[in-house]
N, C-alpha and C positions, 0 to 999 in steps of 0.2 A: 504547668497547664495536664492536666490528665487527658488520657487516650479513653477513647469511649470503650465499653466493655461490648464484645460482639458475642451473640447468642448464637449458640450454633445451629439455629436456623436460616440465620442470613450469613450469605457468602461473601467471604471478603474482598473488599473493594479492589477491582482491577488496576494495575498503574497505564496510563495513557502512553502509548508509544511516542518515542521522541520523533519530533518532525525533521531533526539536524542528521539524525542516524539511519543508514538503510538499515530495512529490514534482516533477518537472518535466515528465513525461508520461505517459499514461494516465488510468486509472479506481483509484480507492482507497476505499474501504469504512471509513467514520470511524465509530466507537462510541463513543458516550459523548464525543465530545471528541477521539478519539487515532484516528491513521491506523495500521489495521489491515493489509489486503492487498491487494496491487496486482494490477490486471488490463489486458488491451491494452484490451479494446473496453467500452462501457457495460453492453452486456449480460449480458456474464458479471459483472459486477461487482455489477449489479443480483439477477441471478437469486441470487450467495451473500449480498447482504444481504437478500432474501426469506426465503430459508432459515435465516439466522441470528434475524431476526427472527421466523416461526414460530415457532423454539426457545424465544427470550427474549423476549418480545411488551413487553416492563420495559426493554428497552435503548432508547434514541435512535440509530437509524440513518441516518446519510447517504452519501449519493455525492458525490466529490467530482471532478470534472473538472478535469486537470490544467495544461489549455492555456489555458480561459478563467476557471481560479480560482473556479470556482463550487460552494458545495454544495448539494446537492438532497435535502430530508429524503426517506427513505420513510417512505410513511404505510401 
């Protein structure tokens, strides 16, 4: 099967991030052990996590720092 030719104007399709591998940069909200949303800063990730925790207090929410590979439990 031949691959379709991409014109110069069309951007190359992005590879979807794999759900079973942790990200390599930034901060990620982890909900019940599953990686969910990625953020550039810890403050943005924590704000999103606190909003989620206030709406759903039964969830276990962590902030994952990809640079240090450390998870911090949100209390």
